[in-house]
NUPAZA-177012 format. One record per atom (N, C-alpha, C, CB): x, y negated, z negated. Coordinates in pm, whole numbers, padded with zeros to 5 digits, always signed. Glycine has a CB too. Layout:
NUPAZA-177012
XYZ
...
***
This chain:
NUPAZA-177012
-00746+06108+02663
-00693+06213+02576
-00658+06334+02660
-00794+06252+02466
-00551+06401+02626
-00507+06519+02700
-00470+06628+02602
-00387+06485+02791
-00518+06750+02627
-00488+06863+02541
-00444+06981+02625
-00610+06900+02454
-00321+06982+02675
-00275+07090+02760
-00268+07221+02685
-00140+07057+02818
-00301+07329+02753
-00295+07460+02690
-00150+07499+02665
-00366+07566+02776
-00127+07574+02558
+00007+07622+02530
+00090+07532+02442
+00078+07644+02655
+00040+07414+02407
+00118+07322+02326
+00111+07358+02179
+00069+07180+02347
-00005+07403+02132
-00018+07441+01992
-00084+07335+01907
+00113+07473+01937
-00120+07221+01967
-00193+07117+01895
-00259+07025+01998
-00098+07037+01801
-00371+06960+01961
-00431+06863+02052
-00339+06743+02069
-00570+06817+02000
-00330+06689+02189
-00244+06574+02217
-00327+06460+02273
-00131+06612+02314
-00318+06344+02211
-00383+06225+02264
-00278+06128+02314
-00471+06158+02157
-00295+06077+02435
-00199+05985+02495
-00269+05855+02531
-00132+06048+02621
-00277+05759+02439
-00349+05635+02466
-00278+05547+02567
-00370+05557+02339
-00357+05478+02649
-00301+05378+02739
-00300+05246+02662
-00383+05366+02874
-00187+05217+02600
-00180+05102+02510
-00112+04981+02571
-00110+05139+02386
-00071+04993+02696
-00001+04881+02759
-00022+04885+02909
+00150+04883+02726
-00068+04774+02965
-00080+04761+03109
+00041+04684+03160
-00212+04690+03150
+00114+04737+03260
+00234+04670+03309
+00207+04528+03355
+00294+04749+03424
+00300+04439+03326
+00289+04299+03365
+00360+04278+03498
+00347+04207+03256
+00292+04219+03593
+00349+04198+03725
+00477+04115+03714
+00248+04129+03818
+00583+04166+03776
+00709+04093+03779
+00790+04103+03652
+00682+03952+03806
+00746+04185+03557
+00818+04195+03430
+00936+04289+03442
+00724+04242+03318
+01044+04262+03366
+01155+04357+03362
+01116+04479+03282
+01281+04291+03301
+01204+04577+03272
+01173+04697+03196
+01178+04667+03047
+01270+04810+03231
+01132+04765+02968
+01137+04750+02823
+01279+04735+02772
+01070+04868+02756
+01377+04771+02854
+01516+04759+02810
+01556+04613+02792
+01608+04826+02910
+01469+04520+02838
+01499+04378+02821
+01470+04332+02679
+01419+04296+02920
+01401+04415+02601
+01366+04376+02465
+01489+04378+02376
+01258+04468+02409
+01493+04291+02275
+01609+04283+02187
+01624+04409+02103
+01599+04163+02097
+01748+04447+02075
+01773+04562+01990
+01851+04520+01866
+01849+04671+02068
+01811+04408+01811
+01869+04363+01686
+01756+04343+01587
+01951+04231+01705
+01789+04341+01457
+01685+04333+01356
+01618+04197+01353
+01742+04365+01221
+01685+04095+01403
+01624+03963+01414
+01640+03915+01557
+01687+03861+01315
+01542+03842+01606
+01543+03798+01746
+01580+03651+01754
+01406+03823+01812
+01664+03617+01849
+01697+03477+01872
+01577+03407+01933
+01821+03464+01964
+01569+03273+01923
+01457+03201+01985
+01441+03233+02133
+01476+03052+01968
+01553+03250+02203
+01546+03282+02345
+01485+03419+02369
+01683+03276+02408
+01524+03516+02286
+01470+03651+02301
+01322+03653+02268
+01545+03748+02211
+01281+03577+02167
+01140+03569+02133
+01060+03513+02249
+01119+03483+02008
+01112+03408+02314
+01040+03348+02426
+01026+03446+02542
+01111+03220+02473
+01134+03518+02572
+01130+03613+02683
+01031+03725+02655
+01270+03672+02710
+01041+03786+02537
+00952+03898+02507
+00806+03853+02496
+00995+03965+02378
+00784+03737+02434
+00648+03689+02419
+00586+03655+02554
+00645+03567+02328
+00669+03614+02650
+00617+03582+02783
+00589+03709+02863
+00715+03493+02860
+00680+03806+02853
+00669+03926+02935
+00567+04025+02879
+00804+03993+02947
+00562+04035+02746
+00474+04135+02686
+00371+04071+02593
+00557+04237+02609
+00292+03974+02639
+00203+03901+02550
+00097+03988+02485
+00137+03791+02624
+00043+04085+02559
-00062+04170+02503
-00002+04289+02428
-00156+04218+02613
+00109+04339+02480
+00177+04451+02415
+00210+04420+02271
+00303+04487+02491
+00257+04299+02244
+00306+04264+02112
+00200+04200+02024
+00423+04172+02125
+00075+04226+02053
-00035+04181+01969
-00108+04305+01919
-00132+04085+02046
-00093+04337+01791
-00156+04458+01739
-00307+04453+01752
-00117+04479+01594
-00365+04333+01747
-00510+04323+01760
-00557+04356+01901
-00556+04183+01722
-00465+04351+01998
-00499+04386+02135
-00472+04533+02163
-00420+04298+02233
-00359+04584+02116
-00318+04720+02150
-00375+04826+02057
-00169+04729+02150
-00388+04796+01928
-00433+04896+01832
-00571+04952+01865
-00434+04838+01694
-00669+04869+01905
-00800+04926+01939
-00795+05031+02049
-00892+04816+01982
-00700+05018+02142
-00687+05118+02248
-00646+05253+02190
-00584+05072+02353
-00558+05249+02090
-00514+05372+02025
-00626+05429+01938
-00388+05347+01941
-00697+05342+01869
-00805+05388+01782
-00916+05457+01859
-00862+05272+01703
-00936+05418+01985
-01035+05486+02068
-00998+05632+02086
-01048+05416+02206
-00870+05657+02108
-00822+05795+02125
-00834+05871+01993
-00677+05797+02175
-00795+05807+01883
-00806+05870+01752
-00950+05908+01722
-00751+05777+01643
-01043+05817+01748
-01184+05845+01721
-01238+05956+01810
-01266+05718+01739
-01194+05959+01936
-01237+06066+02027
-01185+06202+01979
-01189+06038+02170
-01062+06203+01931
-01005+06328+01880
-01075+06371+01751
-00854+06313+01855
-01110+06275+01667
-01187+06307+01546
-01320+06370+01582
-01210+06181+01461
-01387+06312+01682
-01516+06366+01726
-01502+06507+01781
-01577+06275+01833
-01382+06539+01831
-01357+06673+01885
-01312+06771+01777
-01251+06666+01995
-01302+06724+01653
-01269+06812+01543
-01131+06800+01484
-01288+06947+01586
-01049+06708+01535
-00915+06688+01480
-00926+06611+01348
-00823+06610+01581
-00860+06659+01244
-00876+06598+01112
-00752+06525+01062
-00915+06703+01013
-00635+06557+01118
-00515+06486+01076
-00427+06462+01197
-00439+06565+00967
-00347+06354+01189
-00274+06306+01305
-00127+06285+01273
-00336+06177+01355
-00043+06313+01372
+00097+06277+01368
+00124+06184+01485
+00189+06401+01373
+00219+06095+01470
+00251+05997+01575
+00388+06027+01634
+00247+05854+01518
+00394+06041+01766
+00521+06040+01838
+00530+05905+01906
+00532+06160+01943
+00604+05814+01844
+00613+05677+01894
+00753+05645+01940
+00570+05579+01787
+00774+05647+02072
+00904+05617+02129
+00917+05466+02151
+00926+05693+02262
+01030+05408+02113
+01056+05265+02130
+00946+05183+02061
+01063+05228+02281
+00872+05100+02139
+00770+05017+02076
+00656+05100+02019
+00716+04915+02175
+00650+05230+02056
+00550+05319+01998
+00567+05334+01848
+00557+05453+02064
+00690+05315+01798
+00712+05318+01654
+00641+05200+01588
+00863+05314+01621
+00651+05084+01652
+00583+04964+01602
+00432+04986+01599
+00617+04841+01690
+00380+05042+01708
+00236+05067+01715
+00195+05175+01616
+00196+05107+01857
+00280+05276+01598
+00251+05381+01501
+00245+05328+01359
+00354+05489+01511
+00332+05233+01327
+00326+05170+01194
+00193+05100+01174
+00443+05070+01177
+00148+05030+01276
+00018+04962+01265
-00096+05062+01253
-00005+04871+01386
-00084+05176+01321
-00187+05279+01310
-00191+05338+01170
-00163+05390+01413
-00075+05364+01112
-00069+05415+00975
-00130+05316+00877
+00075+05446+00936
-00103+05188+00900
-00160+05084+00815
-00312+05080+00827
-00101+04947+00852
-00362+05099+00950
-00506+05091+00975
-00581+05217+00931
-00532+05066+01122
-00516+05333+00943
-00581+05460+00911
-00493+05543+00816
-00610+05541+01040
-00469+05492+00695
-00376+05559+00604
-00421+05698+00562
-00358+05475+00481
-00550+05726+00569
-00602+05856+00527
-00596+05960+00638
-00743+05841+00479
-00560+05919+00760
-00563+06011+00873
-00424+06042+00930
-00649+05954+00982
-00333+05945+00927
-00200+05966+00984
-00110+06032+00880
-00138+05830+01032
-00065+06154+00911
+00011+06235+00817
+00160+06206+00823
-00014+06382+00843
+00211+06180+00943
+00353+06153+00959
+00379+06090+01095
+00436+06283+00943
+00501+06037+01112
+00538+05978+01240
+00682+06011+01274
+00518+05827+01237
+00712+06016+01404
+00847+06040+01452
+00877+05941+01563
+00865+06187+01501
+00998+05886+01563
+01031+05781+01660
+01174+05789+01710
+01007+05645+01598
+01194+05847+01830
+01324+05834+01897
+01345+05688+01940
+01332+05928+02021
+01467+05641+01929
+01507+05501+01954
+01394+05402+01924
+01552+05485+02100
+01365+05384+01792
+01252+05301+01749
+01273+05152+01770
+01223+05327+01604
+01161+05080+01781
+01166+04934+01798
+01060+04867+01712
+01147+04895+01946
+01053+04906+01585
+00960+04842+01492
+00993+04694+01476
+00962+04912+01356
+01121+04658+01496
+01163+04519+01476
+01100+04424+01578
+01314+04509+01485
+01029+04477+01677
+00953+04390+01767
+00841+04318+01694
+00896+04470+01884
+00810+04361+01573
+00710+04291+01493
+00744+04143+01478
+00698+04356+01355
+00874+04112+01475
+00914+03971+01461
+00877+03891+01585
+01064+03960+01436
+00874+03958+01703
+00834+03890+01825
+00687+03851+01818
+00861+03978+01948
+00608+03933+01749
+00466+03906+01734
+00439+03807+01621
+00389+04035+01710
+00547+03755+01561
+00530+03657+01454
+00516+03718+01317
+00412+03573+01482
+00540+03849+01305
+00527+03916+01177
+00661+03948+01114
+00447+04041+01193
+00657+04033+01013
+00775+04073+00938
+00782+04225+00939
+00771+04017+00791
+00885+04281+01004
+00896+04427+01016
+00909+04495+00881
+01015+04462+01103
+00977+04431+00787
+00994+04491+00655
+00862+04493+00578
+01100+04415+00574
+00784+04387+00593
+00652+04385+00530
+00562+04491+00591
+00587+04245+00545
+00570+04507+00723
+00491+04611+00790
+00532+04749+00740
+00510+04602+00943
+00662+04772+00727
+00711+04902+00679
+00660+04932+00539
+00864+04906+00681
+00649+04829+00457
+00601+04848+00320
+00455+04891+00316
+00619+04719+00241
+00384+04874+00427
+00242+04909+00433
+00217+05043+00503
+00166+04800+00504
+00325+05108+00548
+00311+05240+00609
+00279+05342+00500
+00441+05280+00686
+00182+05428+00527
+00132+05516+00422
+00176+05661+00435
-00016+05510+00420
+00269+05690+00527
+00309+05829+00548
+00459+05838+00576
+00228+05891+00665
+00517+05957+00564
+00660+05974+00595
+00689+05951+00743
+00706+06115+00555
+00811+05906+00772
+00850+05877+00910
+00991+05929+00935
+00842+05725+00939
+01013+05974+01057
+01147+06017+01099
+01195+05926+01211
+01146+06165+01146
+01313+05868+01192
+01374+05783+01294
+01491+05856+01359
+01422+05648+01231
+01503+05840+01490
+01617+05893+01564
+01677+05781+01650
+01576+06015+01651
+01742+05685+01584
+01802+05572+01657
+01918+05618+01744
+01848+05464+01560
+01950+05537+01844
+02056+05571+01939
+02171+05472+01931
+02000+05576+02081
+02286+05514+01982
+02401+05426+01994
+02470+05397+01862
+02359+05298+02055
+02575+05315+01871
+02654+05279+01753
+02656+05127+01741
+02799+05335+01763
+02587+05071+01641
+02581+04925+01626
+02717+04859+01605
+02492+04890+01512
+02818+04937+01564
+02950+04881+01534
+03045+04881+01654
+03013+04957+01420
+03001+04934+01768
+03086+04945+01886
+03037+04853+01997
+03091+05091+01937
+03129+04780+02060
+03096+04692+02174
+02983+04595+02143
+03058+04776+02294
+02983+04544+02021
+02881+04448+01984
+02742+04507+01972
+02878+04339+02082
+02735+04639+01965
+02605+04705+01949
+02524+04715+02077
+02526+04633+01848
+02587+04694+02192
+02515+04702+02320
+02458+04843+02338
+02608+04665+02438
+02329+04852+02363
+02264+04981+02383
+02232+05055+02256
+02349+05065+02468
+02262+04994+02141
+02240+05062+02013
+02117+05005+01943
+02363+05047+01923
+02046+05093+01875
+01938+05048+01789
+01997+04992+01660
+01838+05164+01759
+01935+04891+01601
+01993+04825+01484
+02005+04916+01363
+01911+04705+01448
+02094+04878+01273
+02124+04959+01155
+02010+04962+01054
+02248+04907+01088
+01905+04885+01075
+01791+04887+00982
+01726+05023+00975
+01689+04782+01023
+01750+05108+01077
+01688+05241+01080
+01776+05349+01018
+01657+05279+01223
+01897+05314+00978
+01987+05410+00914
+01952+05427+00767
+02133+05365+00930
+02015+05524+00702
+01981+05560+00564
+01992+05443+00468
+02069+05671+00517
+02088+05353+00491
+02105+05237+00403
+02044+05111+00464
+02252+05215+00374
+01974+05126+00575
+01914+05011+00641
+01791+04959+00569
+01878+05047+00782
+01764+04831+00587
+01654+04766+00514
+01519+04829+00543
+01650+04620+00548
+01492+04858+00669
+01360+04910+00703
+01342+05052+00651
+01340+04905+00855
+01444+05135+00666
+01434+05272+00615
+01418+05271+00463
+01558+05353+00654
+01487+05181+00395
+01476+05174+00249
+01335+05135+00205
+01577+05074+00193
+01268+05053+00285
+01129+05016+00254
+01040+05140+00252
+01076+04914+00356
+01061+05229+00349
+00983+05353+00351
+01020+05441+00232
+01007+05429+00482
+01148+05446+00200
+01193+05528+00088
+01143+05475-00046
+01345+05535+00087
+01128+05345-00058
+01076+05287-00182
+00937+05341-00212
+01073+05134-00173
+00860+05364-00106
+00722+05409-00122
+00711+05562-00127
+00636+05356-00009
+00792+05629-00044
+00787+05775-00035
+00929+05830-00044
+00717+05821+00097
+00990+05826-00162
+01131+05865-00176
+01157+06010-00137
+01176+05843-00318
+01260+06029-00055
+01302+06162-00016
+01218+06230+00090
+01304+06247-00133
+01116+06162+00139
+01025+06224+00237
+01049+06176+00380
+00882+06198+00198
+01130+06073+00394
+01158+06020+00527
+01290+06076+00579
+01163+05865+00523
+01313+06057+00709
+01432+06113+00772
+01490+06014+00872
+01400+06247+00842
+01622+06008+00878
+01686+05931+00984
+01811+06005+01032
+01723+05788+00935
+01829+06008+01162
+01945+06073+01224
+01982+05994+01348
+01914+06224+01259
+02100+05943+01352
+02143+05859+01464
+02213+05942+01572
+02237+05746+01415
+02169+05922+01696
+02233+05984+01813
+02332+05883+01870
+02126+06027+01921
+02453+05886+01821
+02552+05783+01851
+02608+05791+01993
+02665+05792+01752
+02604+05905+02054
+02670+05923+02184
+02584+05880+02302
+02710+06066+02201
+02458+05847+02277
+02369+05801+02384
+02311+05666+02346
+02256+05904+02411
+02244+05602+02442
+02195+05467+02419
+02043+05465+02406
+02240+05375+02532
+01994+05350+02363
+01850+05329+02352
+01783+05368+02484
+01818+05182+02315
+01678+05449+02474
+01605+05491+02592
+01634+05634+02635
+01636+05401+02704
+01727+05702+02567
+01771+05834+02615
+01659+05937+02614
+01885+05884+02530
+01570+05933+02516
+01470+06039+02500
+01370+06040+02615
+01396+06021+02368
+01331+05923+02661
+01230+05914+02766
+01289+05888+02904
+01133+05806+02733
+01412+05833+02910
+01468+05789+03037
+01585+05873+03086
+01511+05649+03025
+01662+05931+02995
+01774+06014+03035
+01881+05935+03109
+01727+06127+03121
+01940+05998+03211
+02047+05935+03289
+01991+05884+03421
+02164+06036+03314
+01935+05766+03419
+01878+05705+03539
+01990+05638+03618
+01767+05603+03503
+01995+05663+03747
+02104+05609+03829
+02095+05458+03842
+02102+05672+03967
+01973+05408+03861
+01953+05265+03878
+01893+05205+03752
+01863+05236+04000
+01938+05086+03715
+01883+05019+03598
+01950+05066+03470
+01734+05043+03590
+01875+05067+03362
+01930+05102+03232
+01970+05249+03229
+01829+05073+03120
+02091+05277+03187
+02142+05414+03182
+02176+05449+03038
+02265+05432+03273
+02107+05550+02985
+02123+05584+02844
+02238+05679+02817
+01997+05643+02792
+02294+05738+02921
+02403+05832+02904
+02426+05907+03034
+02373+05931+02789
+02504+06012+03029
+02538+06087+03149
+02502+06235+03137
+02685+06073+03180
+02441+06287+03243
+02421+06429+03266
+02396+06515+03145
+02534+06480+03334
+02487+06611+03123
+02471+06708+03016
+02463+06643+02879
+02585+06807+03019
+02530+06531+02863
+02528+06459+02735
+02386+06419+02699
+02619+06335+02740
+02315+06360+02795
+02178+06317+02770
+02085+06436+02755
+02129+06226+02883
+02102+06537+02840
+02016+06655+02832
+02027+06720+02695
+02052+06756+02941
+02149+06730+02642
+02167+06790+02511
+02105+06704+02402
+02315+06812+02483
+02120+06572+02414
+02063+06480+02315
+01911+06490+02314
+02106+06336+02344
+01850+06498+02433
+01704+06511+02441
+01659+06642+02378
+01657+06504+02589
+01729+06752+02409
+01693+06882+02353
+01706+06882+02201
+01782+06992+02412
+01815+06825+02150
+01836+06820+02005
+01732+06732+01937
+01977+06770+01973
+01704+06617+01999
+01607+06525+01940
+01468+06586+01941
+01608+06392+02015
+01434+06654+02050
+01304+06720+02055
+01291+06823+01943
+01282+06786+02191
+01397+06901+01921
+01395+07000+01814
+01379+06933+01678
+01523+07084+01816
+01445+06819+01658
+01431+06744+01532
+01288+06694+01514
+01530+06626+01528
+01230+06643+01623
+01092+06594+01618
+00996+06708+01585
+01052+06529+01753
+01014+06821+01653
+00928+06936+01632
+00936+06987+01488
+00964+07048+01728
+01056+06990+01433
+01074+07038+01296
+01002+06948+01197
+01223+07045+01261
+01006+06817+01220
+00939+06723+01129
+00788+06741+01138
+00979+06577+01163
+00735+06758+01259
+00592+06779+01276
+00548+06910+01212
+00555+06779+01425
+00627+07015+01229
+00595+07144+01169
+00597+07135+01017
+00692+07251+01217
+00695+07064+00963
+00707+07052+00817
+00586+06984+00755
+00833+06974+00782
+00518+06901+00834
+00401+06830+00783
+00270+06890+00833
+00409+06684+00822
+00277+07009+00890
+00156+07081+00927
+00083+07028+01047
+00066+07083+00815
+00149+06943+01127
+00084+06885+01244
+00091+06979+01364
+00147+06751+01278
+00202+07046+01380
+00223+07130+01498
+00254+07273+01457
+00336+07074+01586
+00174+07365+01506
+00199+07507+01486
+00217+07569+01625
+00081+07577+01406
+00339+07568+01674
+00363+07602+01814
+00336+07748+01848
+00502+07569+01851
+00283+07767+01966
+00272+07901+02023
+00409+07938+02080
+00159+07908+02133
+00434+08067+02103
+00569+08109+02146
+00624+08034+02267
+00566+08253+02178
+00537+07999+02361
+00585+07935+02484
+00580+07783+02479
+00504+07982+02602
+00539+07727+02365
+00507+07585+02363
+00628+07493+02355
+00417+07557+02247
+00742+07541+02305
+00859+07454+02294
+00897+07396+02430
+00978+07530+02234
+00919+07483+02526
+00959+07437+02659
+00847+07358+02725
+00999+07555+02747
+00723+07405+02706
+00610+07339+02771
+00593+07197+02720
+00481+07418+02748
+00597+07180+02587
+00576+07047+02530
+00692+06954+02562
+00557+07056+02380
+00812+07007+02567
+00927+06924+02604
+00909+06868+02745
+01058+07004+02596
+00864+06952+02836
+00842+06906+02973
+00722+06811+02979
+00820+07026+03068
+00619+06840+02899
+00499+06757+02898
+00529+06616+02849
+00390+06820+02812
+00610+06607+02743
+00642+06477+02683
+00750+06402+02761
+00687+06496+02539
+00849+06474+02809
+00968+06409+02862
+00982+06419+03013
+01089+06468+02799
+00895+06495+03078
+00904+06511+03222
+01002+06619+03260
+00944+06381+03287
+01000+06658+03386
+01095+06760+03431
+01026+06889+03467
+01199+06785+03327
***
């Protein structure tokens, strides 16, 4: 657990995944709402423990329990990529404690790789969620884009709305690709965008995340905390 001064709220950062030797990056994971048999085999081989909620969730619950012992009474989830999937499982496990969740370029659909149903999982989420998917699924075959299930008319978003109408949020960052929030413009490997384009997208997305957390009473920032927390979460 880490609680840097100046952020305005306690921050817990669980170690929920140990890197697999010889594995490709997370960008190898499918970004479609359903996975082909080949994609399932690749992801299940590369991320066998990552994609098992019974293996990863206890690691997160240890952090939650430690924060509770330190006096924290309510929690918000910042779940980037597969962190959205894990955040959904956390909300399901601790519905009375998780107040809200936010997910830049979410990957809840990895639930299908674990043999589950992402829509069924979404129906069991007990709190409002904000999605910030990337890319445009209708361009270039959707390469680099998060699936449309996270959009306002998407199946997964509608599942959340069925339970908590009007309390969820989705905003698509069409000009950048999956991975932009945490990875930016990396020269080698997966590239989510270019220079100022990515920097602006990260800044805008961070502001959207912060607003959602503030609206649900999770984050009450100190004057200097915006820049500090952005650097703490995203590097730089």
